[in-house]
C-alpha positions as semicolon CSV with decimal commas, in nm:
position;residue;x (nm);y (nm);z (nm)
1;M;-0,944;-2,855;4,187
2;K;-0,698;-2,630;4,007
3;Q;-0,560;-2,325;4,183
4;S;-0,588;-1,970;4,058
5;K;-0,312;-1,845;3,831
6;Q;-0,199;-1,598;4,098
7;K;-0,154;-1,872;4,357
8;T;0,010;-2,098;4,101
9;A;0,258;-1,825;4,008
10;L;0,353;-1,769;4,373
11;R;0,396;-2,144;4,436
12;A;0,603;-2,185;4,119
13;V;0,837;-1,901;4,212
14;K;0,866;-2,025;4,571
15;M;0,947;-2,378;4,460
16;S;1,195;-2,256;4,201
17;L;1,378;-2,048;4,461
18;Q;1,401;-2,356;4,684
19;I;1,553;-2,559;4,400
20;K;1,811;-2,296;4,302
21;S;2,168;-2,326;4,424
22;G;2,340;-2,068;4,642
23;L;2,530;-1,931;4,342
24;S;2,210;-1,900;4,143
25;K;2,041;-1,706;4,422
26;A;2,343;-1,476;4,449
27;V;2,328;-1,407;4,075
28;L;1,957;-1,323;4,107
29;I;2,031;-1,070;4,383
30;L;2,326;-0,918;4,196
31;G;2,107;-0,891;3,888
32;I;1,905;-0,609;4,050
33;P;2,189;-0,351;4,074
34;A;2,328;-0,483;3,743
35;A;2,000;-0,376;3,579
36;F;2,118;-0,014;3,604
37;L;2,429;-0,088;3,396
38;P;2,279;-0,008;3,051
39;A;2,184;0,341;3,168
40;L;2,521;0,394;3,340
41;I;2,711;0,275;3,032
42;A;2,515;0,514;2,810
43;K;2,577;0,802;3,050
44;W;2,951;0,729;3,072
45;L;2,963;0,690;2,694
46;Q;2,826;1,044;2,665
47;A;3,090;1,174;2,906
48;F;3,368;0,989;2,724
49;T;3,258;1,120;2,382
50;D;3,243;1,479;2,506
51;E;3,581;1,437;2,676
52;L;3,737;1,314;2,353
53;L;3,604;1,619;2,168
54;R;3,747;1,847;2,437
55;L;4,079;1,664;2,408
56;Q;4,088;1,749;2,035
57;S;4,038;2,114;2,112
58;G;4,291;2,108;2,395
59;G;4,033;2,145;2,671
60;S;4,110;1,810;2,834
61;T;4,390;1,561;2,903
62;V;4,465;1,209;2,792
63;A;4,458;1,091;3,153
64;S;4,103;1,219;3,197
65;C;3,990;1,036;2,884
66;L;4,162;0,716;2,998
67;E;3,989;0,734;3,336
68;L;3,648;0,753;3,170
69;L;3,746;0,475;2,929
70;L;3,859;0,255;3,221
71;V;3,523;0,301;3,393
72;L;3,345;0,210;3,067
73;V;3,556;-0,105;3,031
74;I;3,481;-0,205;3,392
75;F;3,108;-0,157;3,333
76;F;3,124;-0,368;3,017
77;L;3,320;-0,642;3,194
78;I;3,071;-0,650;3,480
79;Q;2,789;-0,675;3,229
80;L;2,961;-0,961;3,043
81;C;3,035;-1,145;3,367
82;M;2,673;-1,114;3,478
83;Q;2,551;-1,246;3,144
84;A;2,789;-1,544;3,163
85;L;2,694;-1,619;3,524
86;R;2,325;-1,592;3,443
87;Q;2,360;-1,830;3,149
88;Y;2,559;-2,080;3,359
89;T;2,320;-2,073;3,654
90;D;2,014;-2,096;3,426
91;E;2,151;-2,415;3,269
92;E;2,250;-2,554;3,609
93;D;1,907;-2,475;3,750
94;Q;1,747;-2,643;3,452
95;V;1,927;-2,967;3,530
96;R;1,859;-2,944;3,905
97;G;1,499;-2,843;3,855
98;T;1,418;-3,116;3,605
99;R;1,569;-3,380;3,832
100;E;1,385;-3,252;4,139
101;L;1,050;-3,220;3,964
102;K;1,075;-3,566;3,810
103;R;1,152;-3,698;4,159
104;T;0,842;-3,520;4,288
105;L;0,628;-3,666;4,009
106;L;0,758;-4,018;4,075
107;K;0,684;-3,974;4,444
108;C;0,336;-3,849;4,354
109;K;0,266;-4,158;4,142
110;C;0,398;-4,388;4,415
111;E;0,193;-4,226;4,693
112;V;-0,129;-4,105;4,529
113;C;-0,446;-4,295;4,617
114;Y;-0,495;-4,577;4,368
115;P;-0,843;-4,470;4,244
116;Y;-0,684;-4,160;4,092
117;I;-0,436;-4,374;3,900
118;E;-0,714;-4,607;3,791
119;N;-0,965;-4,355;3,669
120;E;-0,962;-3,996;3,794
121;D;-0,926;-3,723;3,527
122;K;-0,699;-3,924;3,301
123;F;-0,422;-3,935;3,559
124;Q;-0,168;-4,106;3,336
125;E;-0,212;-3,860;3,050
126;R;-0,178;-3,562;3,281
127;L;0,126;-3,715;3,446
128;E;0,297;-3,767;3,111
129;M;0,223;-3,412;3,000
130;V;0,356;-3,263;3,322
131;N;0,657;-3,495;3,319
132;K;0,743;-3,372;2,970
133;F;0,706;-2,998;3,030
134;A;0,688;-2,905;3,399
135;G;1,058;-2,931;3,479
136;E;1,153;-2,689;3,206
137;Q;0,861;-2,454;3,264
138;T;0,895;-2,429;3,641
139;I;1,256;-2,329;3,640
140;R;1,183;-2,083;3,364
141;S;0,916;-1,922;3,578
142;V;1,147;-1,779;3,843
143;S;1,406;-1,677;3,582
144;M;1,134;-1,499;3,390
145;V;1,012;-1,318;3,701
146;M;1,363;-1,198;3,780
147;N;1,423;-1,102;3,417
148;L;1,101;-0,902;3,419
149;L;1,213;-0,726;3,738
150;T;1,559;-0,639;3,604
151;T;1,417;-0,542;3,265
152;T;1,169;-0,309;3,434
153;I;1,452;-0,146;3,631
154;T;1,653;-0,103;3,312
155;F;1,351;0,034;3,128
156;V;1,266;0,288;3,398
157;S;1,628;0,404;3,438
158;I;1,651;0,464;3,062
159;I;1,326;0,661;3,063
160;V;1,460;0,882;3,345
161;L;1,776;0,961;3,149
162;L;1,595;1,030;2,824
163;W;1,329;1,237;2,998
164;A;1,603;1,459;3,134
165;V;1,729;1,511;2,779
166;N;1,392;1,572;2,612
167;P;1,050;1,442;2,729
168;W;0,933;1,430;2,369
169;I;1,198;1,168;2,294
170;V;1,043;0,940;2,558
171;V;0,694;0,997;2,421
172;L;0,813;0,928;2,067
173;I;0,993;0,606;2,167
174;I;0,699;0,474;2,370
175;F;0,443;0,538;2,098
176;T;0,657;0,371;1,833
177;T;0,848;0,108;2,030
178;F;0,554;-0,059;2,200
179;P;0,375;-0,151;1,875
180;A;0,698;-0,306;1,748
181;A;0,741;-0,488;2,081
182;W;0,383;-0,610;2,053
183;I;0,458;-0,754;1,711
184;T;0,768;-0,925;1,847
185;Y;0,560;-1,068;2,130
186;K;0,301;-1,203;1,888
187;Q;0,551;-1,378;1,668
188;N;0,735;-1,527;1,966
189;N;0,421;-1,639;2,141
190;E;0,435;-2,007;2,225
191;T;0,087;-2,065;2,090
192;F;0,199;-1,942;1,752
193;F;0,479;-2,193;1,732
194;R;0,273;-2,468;1,888
195;N;0,037;-2,437;1,592
196;L;0,339;-2,485;1,371
197;R;0,465;-2,791;1,552
198;W;0,145;-2,968;1,647
199;S;-0,095;-2,910;1,360
200;E;-0,308;-3,204;1,251
201;K;-0,110;-3,244;0,931
202;G;0,218;-3,235;1,120
203;A;0,091;-3,505;1,354
204;M;-0,003;-3,724;1,056
205;V;0,346;-3,680;0,911
206;I;0,493;-3,806;1,238
207;L;0,238;-4,088;1,257
208;Y;0,309;-4,226;0,911
209;Y;0,684;-4,191;0,956
210;G;0,667;-4,390;1,279
211;L;0,447;-4,652;1,115
212;M;0,709;-4,712;0,848
213;A;1,012;-4,677;1,074
214;E;0,910;-4,891;1,373
215;E;1,052;-5,240;1,372
216;K;0,732;-5,412;1,491
217;H;0,552;-5,325;1,166
218;I;0,824;-5,431;0,922
219;Q;0,701;-5,785;0,857
220;E;0,340;-5,684;0,785
221;L;0,444;-5,390;0,566
222;R;0,689;-5,604;0,369
223;H;0,448;-5,894;0,331
224;Y;0,164;-5,681;0,195
225;G;0,392;-5,446;0,002
226;L;0,252;-5,142;0,179
227;Y;0,555;-4,915;0,161
228;P;0,461;-4,744;-0,172
229;Y;0,110;-4,675;-0,044
230;L;0,232;-4,543;0,291
231;L;0,504;-4,335;0,129
232;K;0,242;-4,177;-0,097
233;R;0,029;-4,095;0,208
234;W;0,332;-3,959;0,392
235;H;0,428;-3,738;0,098
236;A;0,074;-3,601;0,074
237;F;0,066;-3,502;0,441
238;A;0,427;-3,379;0,431
239;D;0,359;-3,155;0,130
240;S;0,046;-3,016;0,292
241;H;0,231;-2,961;0,617
242;C;0,517;-2,787;0,439
243;K;0,266;-2,557;0,270
244;E;0,114;-2,476;0,607
245;K;0,460;-2,419;0,747
246;R;0,555;-2,186;0,462
247;E;0,240;-1,982;0,517
248;L;0,315;-1,943;0,885
249;L;0,681;-1,863;0,822
250;T;0,579;-1,605;0,561
251;K;0,352;-1,443;0,816
252;H;0,634;-1,459;1,066
253;T;0,878;-1,293;0,825
254;L;0,632;-1,014;0,738
255;M;0,569;-0,945;1,105
256;N;0,944;-0,927;1,171
257;G;0,985;-0,697;0,874
258;V;0,716;-0,458;1,000
259;A;0,874;-0,462;1,347
260;D;1,221;-0,387;1,202
261;V;1,084;-0,097;0,994
262;M;0,916;0,050;1,301
263;R;1,233;0,015;1,506
264;N;1,439;0,188;1,238
265;M;1,180;0,464;1,216
266;V;1,219;0,513;1,591
267;Y;1,593;0,545;1,550
268;A;1,561;0,792;1,267
269;A;1,300;1,005;1,444
270;V;1,482;1,009;1,780
271;L;1,818;1,089;1,625
272;L;1,659;1,364;1,416
273;V;1,505;1,522;1,726
274;T;1,835;1,489;1,916
275;A;2,037;1,632;1,629
276;W;1,798;1,927;1,604
277;Q;1,827;1,983;1,981
278;I;2,208;1,986;1,959
279;Y;2,190;2,218;1,659
280;E;1,972;2,455;1,858
281;N;2,202;2,428;2,161
282;P;2,562;2,348;2,054
283;G;2,670;2,337;2,416
284;L;2,499;2,003;2,468
285;G;2,776;1,826;2,281
286;L;2,798;1,525;2,050
287;G;2,809;1,292;2,352
288;L;2,439;1,349;2,401
289;F;2,377;1,219;2,051
290;T;2,582;0,906;2,133
291;M;2,397;0,847;2,462
292;V;2,052;0,885;2,306
293;F;2,150;0,653;2,021
294;S;2,259;0,386;2,272
295;L;1,961;0,431;2,503
296;T;1,710;0,410;2,218
297;G;1,830;0,062;2,125
298;Q;1,837;-0,042;2,490
299;M;1,482;0,084;2,544
300;Q;1,352;-0,100;2,240
301;T;1,511;-0,422;2,361
302;A;1,375;-0,371;2,712
303;A;1,022;-0,306;2,585
304;S;1,031;-0,615;2,368
305;N;1,164;-0,826;2,657
306;L;0,885;-0,702;2,882
307;F;0,619;-0,818;2,639
308;V;0,783;-1,147;2,550
309;G;0,884;-1,219;2,911
310;T;0,533;-1,156;3,041
311;A;0,384;-1,382;2,774
312;G;0,643;-1,649;2,846
313;F;0,574;-1,644;3,219
314;L;0,200;-1,666;3,164
315;S;0,254;-1,961;2,928
316;T;0,420;-2,159;3,211
317;L;0,118;-2,134;3,441
318;P;-0,103;-2,401;3,276
319;Y;0,179;-2,653;3,311
320;M;0,233;-2,555;3,672
321;Q;-0,138;-2,574;3,750
322;E;-0,133;-2,934;3,631
323;F;0,183;-3,006;3,831
324;F;0,042;-2,868;4,156
325;Y;-0,290;-3,043;4,092
326;L;-0,108;-3,377;4,079
327;Q;0,108;-3,287;4,378
328;D;-0,198;-3,203;4,588
329;L;-0,391;-3,524;4,516
330;P;-0,478;-3,733;4,823
331;K;-0,196;-3,964;4,930
332;D;-0,216;-4,331;5,009
333;N;-0,024;-4,306;5,335
334;R;0,078;-4,670;5,354
335;K;0,254;-4,786;5,665
336;K;0,495;-5,076;5,661
337;E;0,322;-5,376;5,812
338;T;0,503;-5,693;5,918
339;E;0,209;-5,872;6,078
340;M;-0,008;-6,092;5,853
341;I;-0,340;-6,265;5,874
342;K;-0,343;-6,621;6,005
343;K;-0,603;-6,765;5,765
344;G;-0,689;-6,709;5,402
345;D;-1,068;-6,713;5,420
346;I;-1,245;-6,431;5,235
347;Q;-1,590;-6,289;5,305
348;C;-1,752;-6,033;5,076
349;E;-2,098;-5,909;5,165
350;H;-2,309;-5,700;4,928
351;V;-2,006;-5,527;4,773
352;S;-2,072;-5,260;4,509
353;F;-1,833;-5,026;4,332
354;T;-1,860;-4,761;4,060
355;Y;-1,564;-4,590;3,894
356;S;-1,560;-4,212;3,898
357;G;-1,749;-4,074;3,599
358;A;-1,896;-4,413;3,504
359;E;-2,269;-4,456;3,462
360;R;-2,275;-4,831;3,529
361;Q;-2,156;-5,010;3,843
362;A;-1,838;-5,212;3,794
363;L;-1,957;-5,444;4,074
364;S;-2,314;-5,469;4,189
365;D;-2,418;-5,631;4,520
366;V;-2,156;-5,910;4,510
367;S;-2,145;-6,156;4,800
368;I;-1,875;-6,426;4,808
369;S;-1,758;-6,671;5,075
370;I;-1,420;-6,842;5,021
371;Q;-1,274;-7,088;5,270
372;D;-0,911;-7,100;5,377
373;G;-0,708;-7,304;5,128
374;E;-0,974;-7,314;4,854
375;K;-0,871;-7,293;4,489
376;I;-1,102;-7,053;4,307
377;A;-1,122;-6,968;3,938
378;I;-1,272;-6,631;3,844
379;V;-1,401;-6,617;3,486
380;G;-1,613;-6,387;3,274
381;D;-1,613;-6,153;2,976
382;N;-1,393;-5,845;2,952
383;G;-1,545;-5,572;3,170
384;S;-1,742;-5,823;3,376
385;G;-1,589;-5,706;3,707
386;K;-1,312;-5,963;3,762
387;S;-1,024;-5,714;3,784
388;T;-1,231;-5,473;3,991
389;F;-1,301;-5,748;4,244
390;I;-0,928;-5,824;4,271
391;S;-0,843;-5,453;4,314
392;L;-1,097;-5,432;4,597
393;L;-0,960;-5,748;4,756
394;C;-0,606;-5,606;4,747
395;G;-0,722;-5,280;4,905
396;M;-0,637;-5,068;4,603
397;L;-0,999;-4,960;4,572
398;Q;-1,259;-4,907;4,842
399;P;-1,615;-5,036;4,791
400;D;-1,900;-4,789;4,769
401;S;-2,104;-5,019;4,989
402;G;-2,070;-5,357;5,153
403;S;-1,777;-5,508;5,341
404;I;-1,473;-5,726;5,274
405;K;-1,306;-5,941;5,540
406;V;-0,993;-6,150;5,495
407;G;-0,888;-6,391;5,769
408;G;-1,152;-6,235;5,990
409;E;-0,992;-5,889;5,952
410;S;-1,183;-5,599;5,800
411;M;-1,029;-5,452;5,485
412;E;-1,132;-5,107;5,601
413;A;-0,954;-5,150;5,939
414;E;-0,645;-5,352;5,839
415;P;-0,569;-5,286;5,470
416;E;-0,191;-5,316;5,505
417;K;-0,207;-5,632;5,711
418;I;-0,424;-5,794;5,445
419;R;-0,221;-5,658;5,153
420;N;0,096;-5,794;5,315
421;S;-0,061;-6,139;5,324
422;I;-0,135;-6,155;4,950
423;S;0,102;-6,258;4,671
424;I;-0,016;-6,167;4,324
425;V;0,100;-6,212;3,966
426;F;-0,062;-5,940;3,758
427;Q;-0,128;-5,993;3,390
428;D;0,086;-5,690;3,313
429;F;0,373;-5,777;3,545
430;A;0,697;-5,580;3,556
431;H;1,017;-5,668;3,370
432;Y;1,300;-5,541;3,590
433;E;1,627;-5,460;3,416
434;D;1,826;-5,640;3,681
435;T;1,970;-5,979;3,771
436;L;1,763;-6,296;3,770
437;R;1,805;-6,312;4,147
438;N;1,670;-5,961;4,204
439;N;1,380;-6,018;3,963
440;I;1,263;-6,297;4,193
441;T;1,346;-6,160;4,539
442;V;1,206;-5,811;4,470
443;S;0,868;-5,931;4,603
444;D;1,023;-5,964;4,951
445;P;1,352;-5,771;4,946
446;E;1,413;-5,795;5,322
447;R;1,409;-6,173;5,317
448;T;1,749;-6,344;5,275
449;S;1,773;-6,672;5,087
450;S;2,061;-6,891;4,983
451;D;2,137;-6,986;4,624
452;E;2,021;-7,340;4,705
453;E;1,677;-7,216;4,814
454;L;1,635;-7,002;4,505
455;N;1,750;-7,277;4,271
456;Q;1,508;-7,520;4,437
457;L;1,222;-7,273;4,388
458;L;1,315;-7,230;4,023
459;K;1,327;-7,606;3,980
460;E;0,982;-7,654;4,134
461;L;0,837;-7,394;3,896
462;H;1,036;-7,531;3,600
463;V;1,209;-7,198;3,560
464;D;1,537;-7,389;3,564
465;A;1,460;-7,477;3,202
466;V;1,484;-7,106;3,122
467;I;1,817;-7,086;3,301
468;N;1,960;-7,386;3,120
469;Q;1,831;-7,274;2,781
470;Q;1,973;-6,923;2,817
471;Q;2,280;-7,037;3,010
472;L;2,192;-6,801;3,292
473;G;2,304;-6,780;3,649
474;L;2,125;-6,617;3,940
475;D;2,343;-6,310;3,896
476;S;2,300;-6,288;3,519
477;K;2,135;-5,968;3,399
478;I;1,805;-6,011;3,218
479;G;1,620;-5,755;3,008
480;S;1,674;-5,576;2,681
481;F;1,809;-5,235;2,777
482;S;2,182;-5,290;2,816
483;E;2,417;-5,480;2,584
484;N;2,514;-5,743;2,845
485;S;2,153;-5,825;2,936
486;N;1,984;-6,149;2,831
487;N;1,651;-6,097;2,660
488;L;1,373;-6,343;2,743
489;S;1,051;-6,442;2,575
490;G;0,710;-6,349;2,714
491;G;0,658;-6,700;2,846
492;Q;0,998;-6,702;3,018
493;W;0,924;-6,369;3,182
494;Q;0,589;-6,506;3,301
495;K;0,759;-6,801;3,468
496;I;0,990;-6,559;3,650
497;A;0,684;-6,357;3,759
498;L;0,535;-6,679;3,902
499;A;0,859;-6,744;4,085
500;R;0,846;-6,388;4,220
501;A;0,501;-6,446;4,366
502;A;0,596;-6,788;4,504
503;Y;0,904;-6,639;4,672
504;R;0,676;-6,425;4,886
505;N;0,552;-6,741;5,057
506;Q;0,464;-6,610;5,399
507;G;0,116;-6,498;5,297
508;R;-0,200;-6,709;5,300
509;I;-0,342;-6,590;4,969
510;I;-0,204;-6,604;4,615
511;I;-0,372;-6,441;4,314
512;L;-0,280;-6,534;3,957
513;D;-0,411;-6,303;3,685
514;E;-0,397;-6,481;3,348
515;P;-0,091;-6,689;3,448
516;T;-0,086;-6,880;3,119
517;S;-0,139;-6,592;2,876
518;A;0,221;-6,594;2,750
519;L;0,297;-6,965;2,798
520;D;0,325;-7,215;2,517
521;P;0,089;-7,518;2,526
522;M;0,345;-7,748;2,690
523;A;0,433;-7,494;2,959
524;E;0,061;-7,430;3,017
525;A;-0,003;-7,804;3,060
526;Q;0,291;-7,823;3,301
527;L;0,145;-7,537;3,505
528;Y;-0,189;-7,723;3,532
529;K;-0,001;-8,031;3,643
530;D;0,204;-7,849;3,906
531;F;-0,074;-7,613;4,015
532;A;-0,137;-7,781;4,351
533;E;0,236;-7,796;4,427
534;I;0,287;-7,429;4,335
535;T;-0,001;-7,298;4,543
536;G;0,027;-7,546;4,833
537;D;-0,233;-7,500;5,104
538;K;-0,282;-7,133;5,027
539;T;-0,610;-6,978;4,924
540;T;-0,572;-6,929;4,550
541;L;-0,767;-6,703;4,316
542;L;-0,709;-6,770;3,949
543;I;-0,831;-6,525;3,681
544;S;-0,830;-6,674;3,334
545;H;-0,997;-6,654;2,993
546;R;-0,876;-7,006;2,920
547;L;-1,133;-7,226;3,087
548;G;-0,919;-7,540;3,066
549;I;-0,750;-7,436;3,390
550;T;-1,081;-7,459;3,575
551;S;-1,027;-7,836;3,601
552;V;-0,763;-7,785;3,872
553;V;-0,974;-7,560;4,102
554;D;-1,238;-7,636;4,362
555;R;-1,491;-7,371;4,258
556;I;-1,561;-7,134;3,977
557;L;-1,699;-6,780;4,016
558;V;-1,863;-6,646;3,701
559;F;-1,893;-6,268;3,663
560;R;-2,106;-6,087;3,409
561;D;-2,191;-5,717;3,387
562;G;-2,055;-5,653;3,736
563;K;-2,258;-5,930;3,900
564;L;-2,172;-6,274;4,033
565;I;-2,411;-6,486;3,826
566;E;-2,281;-6,839;3,893
567;D;-2,084;-7,015;4,168
568;G;-1,993;-7,384;4,176
569;S;-1,759;-7,659;4,060
570;H;-1,695;-7,731;3,694
571;R;-1,928;-8,028;3,704
572;E;-2,204;-7,840;3,883
573;L;-2,193;-7,547;3,642
574;M;-2,189;-7,773;3,337
575;E;-2,495;-7,956;3,469
576;K;-2,663;-7,622;3,534
577;D;-2,609;-7,542;3,165
578;G;-2,584;-7,167;3,227
579;Y;-2,348;-6,899;3,105
580;Y;-2,032;-7,085;3,216
581;A;-2,135;-7,394;3,023
582;K;-2,194;-7,177;2,716
583;M;-1,845;-7,021;2,744
584;Y;-1,680;-7,359;2,806
585;R;-1,842;-7,526;2,508
586;A;-1,755;-7,228;2,287
587;Q;-1,387;-7,280;2,368
588;A;-1,395;-7,660;2,379
589;K;-1,523;-7,699;2,022
590;W;-1,196;-7,561;1,887
591;Y;-1,005;-7,842;2,059
592;Q;-1,230;-8,125;1,936
């Protein structure tokens, strides 16, 4: 549940203060007395102007004028130094804050309970949005609060000075400045510019540009000669977007023009009133005119900053609400577990599971008994429940009802012990931009192995063919990010993923999710041939859409619509002539 905006604002400011450096905090504190400088400068400017006029008439000395000038220079220097320090610390805080918040988001993704990653409130989309904006917006929040505080001090101090001169000047400025400030606020409002940047037409311009510019589409676009058509579409959207942009910019210009006219009218009216007051009372001096002139501009700027700053601060709150929502999600407080189960038998009794927000059960009353060392193939249509069953078995999800036991241990009681005993090759496995050695040993980083052991493992899995073909060594970098990395094909990466799972050989269970999806026919046939050697005496669960691999397993589990509908050997299920037989024949006919 999202927090209130008030609570979010307090948390954002508190967190920002924690991130800020000592220098940044000092600048924030010094900014409070520095907020009085505009009023002091205007007051000293009045005194200096009057002193110069007295010097002309012989009523003052050069030394007296120089003293006032020196004070003015000091005030200006202090003001410039504060502006420079504020700019420097704001940029420094931006870097520090972005780094810290990204670290927090990464920690959140690593620790949050898996069901939230899987399904809850579009976790990934929210994470990306916060990752893109939260760092910038959070650091801005505390700066904006402090700017609002200092601006308010400046604004009030100017009002006090002008009120002492003539209360009607203050009334006149307020009644004319605030409408102009409101216009400035409207045209600087983030929503206004967001409409400019993210309109539907603008998005289509970006979409079609990316379609033509991305390398992966070049062959299809060239083959079908689609560039003229796509360019025509791009031009149509671009022209429409430019028209929309011109309309908004015209509105923006008109609003600025109205604001400028109102500001100039304020100047003219205030100076006219001041001039009349000096005319009526010559003893006030020309310095008063100079002070009022300076303060009027300062007050206009302060009023505008108050509006814009308030709007800017409020605009950060939605981002921060999302950030704190993610930060407060329940954590998967995993503890490092070194102990493992002794056997790889699996018992599932009446297991059911429904994803959050889904109407249909992903698994419905599934009961499975798997013996230690059995080779099991899990097959079925997309969405049949195969992946959900594996996620439950790995402890990433918790069943709504029923129980799961592995090696006699309850998943509910010993999730880490069970998880530590399972090696798994996911269909979407990771490609680490690292050495070949580290890509394999990352599954068990605390284990130490010699080059001979690793080379033997690679030979058994026929990954040595990849090494020889690419002329790689164990310490060769693989990937595509850096210039000195060796890029591999999908099938080669899949072999390395198999080696990664095999390296973690202490466990009793190995799970292979579509292990042949990226392999060529010869490599796939070799995997079938070496399947028993790769898996050894471990309990093996094999998820595959290619039913040819079912010939190397002991049993086949057939899922459909979240239910286990068939269970048996290939021969038994073919004789049964059920859904498995239908799927097998549908694939087999293409190989006959």
